[in-house]
C-alpha positions in Angstrom: -164.7 -100.6 -23.9 -167.6 -99.0 -22.0 -167.5 -95.3 -22.0 -167.8 -94.8 -18.2 -164.9 -97.2 -17.6 -162.8 -95.3 -20.1 -163.5 -91.9 -18.4 -162.6 -93.2 -15.0 -159.3 -94.6 -16.3 -158.5 -91.4 -18.1 -159.3 -89.3 -15.0 -157.0 -91.5 -13.0 -154.3 -90.9 -15.6 -154.9 -87.1 -15.3 -154.5 -87.2 -11.6 -151.3 -89.3 -11.8 -149.8 -86.9 -14.3 -149.8 -84.2 -11.6 -147.6 -86.3 -9.3 -144.0 -85.0 -8.8 -141.4 -86.5 -11.1 -139.3 -89.4 -9.6 -135.6 -89.0 -8.9 -133.2 -89.0 -11.8 -131.8 -92.4 -10.8 -135.2 -94.1 -11.4 -134.8 -97.6 -13.0 -134.9 -97.2 -16.8 -136.8 -100.5 -17.2 -139.5 -99.3 -14.9 -140.0 -96.1 -16.7 -140.1 -97.8 -20.1 -142.6 -100.4 -18.7 -144.8 -97.6 -17.5 -144.7 -96.0 -20.9 -145.5 -99.2 -22.6 -148.6 -99.7 -20.4 -149.6 -96.1 -20.9 -149.3 -96.6 -24.7 -151.9 -99.4 -24.6 -154.3 -97.1 -22.6 -153.6 -94.2 -25.0 -154.6 -96.3 -28.0 -157.7 -97.6 -26.2 -158.6 -94.0 -25.3 -158.3 -92.9 -28.9 -160.4 -95.8 -30.1 -163.8 -94.4 -30.9 -162.5 -90.9 -31.0 -162.8 -88.9 -34.2 -160.8 -85.7 -34.9 -159.9 -83.4 -37.7 -156.4 -83.2 -39.2 -155.3 -80.0 -41.1 -152.1 -81.0 -42.9 -149.8 -78.7 -44.8 -146.9 -80.3 -46.9 -144.2 -78.4 -48.7 -141.4 -79.7 -50.9 -138.0 -78.0 -51.7 -135.3 -78.8 -54.2 -135.6 -81.1 -57.2 -138.9 -81.2 -58.9 -140.9 -84.4 -58.1 -142.9 -86.5 -60.4 -146.1 -85.4 -58.6 -149.2 -84.0 -60.2 -151.7 -81.6 -58.8 -149.4 -79.6 -56.5 -149.3 -75.8 -56.1 -146.1 -74.3 -57.4 -144.4 -71.2 -56.0 -140.8 -70.0 -56.2 -139.2 -73.4 -56.8 -141.2 -75.1 -54.1 -144.6 -76.8 -53.9 -147.2 -77.3 -51.3 -150.5 -79.1 -50.5 -153.0 -78.5 -47.8 -155.4 -81.3 -46.9 -158.1 -81.9 -44.3 -159.0 -85.4 -43.1 -161.0 -87.3 -40.6 -158.8 -89.4 -38.4 -160.2 -92.4 -36.5 -158.7 -95.4 -34.6 -160.2 -98.8 -35.1 -159.4 -102.0 -33.2 -159.0 -105.3 -35.1 -160.8 -107.9 -33.0 -158.8 -110.8 -34.5 -155.4 -109.4 -33.5 -156.2 -106.7 -30.9 -154.2 -104.3 -33.1 -155.2 -100.7 -33.4 -155.4 -99.4 -37.0 -155.4 -95.7 -37.7 -157.9 -94.7 -40.3 -157.3 -91.4 -42.2 -159.8 -90.2 -44.8 -158.8 -87.0 -46.7 -162.0 -85.1 -47.6 -160.4 -81.8 -48.8 -157.3 -81.5 -50.9 -156.1 -78.1 -52.1 -159.5 -76.6 -51.4 -161.4 -79.2 -53.4 -163.8 -81.6 -51.6 -163.2 -85.4 -52.1 -166.5 -87.1 -52.8 -168.3 -89.6 -50.6 -166.0 -89.2 -47.5 -168.9 -89.2 -45.1 -170.5 -92.3 -46.5 -167.2 -94.2 -46.2 -166.8 -93.2 -42.6 -170.4 -94.1 -41.8 -169.9 -97.6 -43.2 -166.8 -98.1 -41.1 -168.4 -96.9 -37.9 -171.5 -99.1 -38.3 -169.9 -102.2 -39.8 -167.6 -103.4 -37.0 -166.5 -106.5 -38.9 -163.0 -107.8 -39.6 -163.5 -106.6 -43.2 -164.0 -103.0 -42.0 -160.5 -103.0 -40.6 -159.1 -104.1 -43.9 -161.2 -101.5 -45.6 -159.8 -98.9 -43.2 -156.3 -99.9 -44.2 -157.1 -99.6 -47.9 -158.7 -96.2 -47.5 -155.7 -94.9 -45.4 -153.4 -96.2 -48.1 -155.5 -94.5 -50.8 -155.4 -91.2 -48.8 -151.6 -91.4 -49.0 -151.9 -90.4 -52.7 -152.4 -86.9 -51.4 -148.9 -86.9 -50.0 -146.4 -84.9 -52.1 -142.7 -85.3 -52.7 -140.5 -88.2 -53.7 -141.0 -90.4 -50.6 -143.9 -92.8 -50.9 -145.2 -93.1 -47.3 -148.2 -94.1 -45.2 -146.5 -93.8 -41.8 -147.0 -90.1 -41.4 -149.7 -90.6 -38.7 -150.0 -89.2 -35.2 -149.7 -92.7 -33.6 -146.7 -94.0 -35.5 -144.0 -92.9 -33.1 -145.6 -94.8 -30.2 -145.6 -98.2 -31.9 -142.1 -99.0 -30.7 -143.5 -99.0 -27.2 -146.3 -101.5 -28.0 -146.0 -105.0 -26.4 -145.7 -106.6 -29.8 -142.6 -104.5 -30.9 -140.9 -103.4 -27.7 -138.7 -106.6 -27.6 -136.8 -105.4 -30.7 -136.0 -102.0 -29.2 -133.1 -100.8 -26.9 -133.6 -97.9 -24.5 -131.2 -95.5 -22.8 -131.8 -92.7 -20.3 -130.8 -89.2 -21.8 -131.7 -86.8 -19.1 -134.8 -84.8 -17.8 -136.9 -82.0 -19.2 -140.1 -80.1 -18.5 -142.7 -80.3 -21.2 -145.7 -78.0 -20.9 -145.2 -77.8 -17.2 -144.9 -81.6 -16.8 -141.6 -83.1 -15.5 -140.4 -85.9 -17.9 -137.6 -88.4 -18.3 -136.0 -88.3 -21.7 -135.5 -91.8 -23.0 -133.7 -92.6 -26.3 -134.6 -95.7 -28.2 -133.1 -97.6 -31.1 -134.7 -100.4 -33.1 -132.4 -103.4 -33.3 -134.9 -106.2 -34.2 -135.1 -107.6 -37.7 -137.3 -107.3 -39.7 -138.0 -103.7 -38.8 -141.4 -102.3 -38.2 -141.2 -100.0 -41.2 -140.2 -101.5 -44.6 -138.7 -99.7 -47.5 -138.5 -100.3 -51.3 -138.4 -104.0 -52.1 -139.1 -104.9 -48.5 -135.8 -103.5 -47.2 -135.4 -102.8 -43.5 -135.7 -99.2 -42.3 -134.4 -99.0 -38.7 -135.8 -96.4 -36.4 -134.3 -94.5 -33.5 -135.6 -91.5 -31.5 -136.6 -90.1 -28.2 -139.6 -90.2 -25.8 -140.5 -87.6 -23.2 -142.1 -89.8 -20.4 -143.7 -88.7 -17.2 -142.2 -91.2 -14.7 -145.2 -91.3 -12.4 -147.9 -92.1 -15.0 -145.9 -93.3 -17.9 -147.5 -90.7 -20.2 -145.5 -90.0 -23.3 -146.2 -86.4 -23.9 -143.7 -85.9 -26.8 -142.0 -88.3 -29.2 -139.5 -88.1 -32.0 -138.6 -90.9 -34.4 -136.0 -90.9 -37.1 -135.9 -93.3 -40.1 -132.8 -94.2 -42.1 -133.2 -96.1 -45.3 -131.3 -96.4 -48.6 -131.3 -92.9 -50.2 -134.1 -91.8 -47.8 -134.1 -90.4 -44.3 -136.9 -88.8 -42.3 -138.2 -87.7 -38.9 -141.6 -87.6 -37.4 -142.3 -85.5 -34.2 -145.6 -85.6 -32.3 -146.9 -83.6 -29.3 -149.8 -84.7 -27.3 -152.1 -82.9 -24.9 -154.5 -84.0 -22.2 -158.0 -83.1 -23.3 -159.8 -82.3 -20.1 -163.4 -82.6 -21.4 -162.8 -86.0 -23.0 -160.4 -87.1 -20.2 -158.0 -88.5 -22.7 -154.6 -87.9 -24.2 -155.0 -86.7 -27.8 -152.6 -85.7 -30.7 -152.0 -81.9 -30.8 -149.4 -81.5 -33.6 -147.2 -83.6 -35.8 -144.3 -82.4 -37.9 -142.2 -84.4 -40.4 -139.1 -83.9 -42.5 -138.0 -86.3 -45.3 -134.9 -86.1 -47.5 -134.6 -88.1 -50.7 -132.8 -87.7 -54.0 -131.9 -84.0 -53.5 -135.3 -83.0 -52.3 -136.7 -82.1 -48.8 -140.3 -82.6 -47.9 -141.8 -81.0 -44.8 -145.2 -81.5 -43.2 -147.2 -79.9 -40.4 -150.4 -81.5 -39.1 -152.6 -79.9 -36.5 -155.5 -81.6 -34.8 -158.8 -80.4 -33.4 -162.6 -81.0 -33.3 -162.2 -84.1 -31.1 -165.5 -85.9 -30.6 -166.4 -89.3 -29.1 -168.6 -91.2 -31.5 -170.0 -94.0 -29.2 -173.5 -94.1 -30.6 -174.5 -91.9 -33.5 -172.8 -91.4 -36.8 -174.7 -88.2 -37.3 -171.9 -86.2 -35.6 -169.3 -87.0 -38.3 -167.2 -84.0 -39.3 -168.2 -82.7 -42.7 
């Protein structure tokens, strides 16, 4: 997508986000359709945007079979920093989130800049698959007894994507103001099989949650998603903000809680250093 066109679209979204909220009896399908269309624009706006993730995880309860964590008073923690980048797969049109951890517990992970440079300059179908593998490899820095690679700032919005929304049911749950913006609260439940998230042995892990949607623009400013699998449950919460300089919605904060086998794992991710990498790879966060 050309940069000038993206900025015009994002500025239009900013203007529409200031419109007054529609009446409480707005048609639910219309609000959900607006949110689904906004999600596509949100992903397009993030494509080509690089930002830093500072991610603190803590575990409580039963000791995990995890090495390299920091122990204190019966609980453990890990602090990581990562580059986060969204790539679009030309073959499917799907957006793939790329996360590359470059600091873990104060220690630098080697060659992270070279990996990112290759991805940004390659542009081939193989680069998207490589991004998936590197994101999965970065998941080794997760701690706790829940193996996961879905703790990303875009995961909660996938149930609004055109390819998945058909397997989701929605209900209206009221209204709320989020950061000064009037929103409609919409609850969702995944009913389609197979589910988007898969558990051990390929088992279904159904999701349910809530979206806070600005009815006029469809902007989803906050999202919660809960997962319930065999012996495992979890929640991911994400808050977005409208970045005025970039004229795009960006992740601001993500929290997560997982419970499994007598252990609770929490995570807090905060995002900053947003930069548009349309030409040069010399701006890469180091």
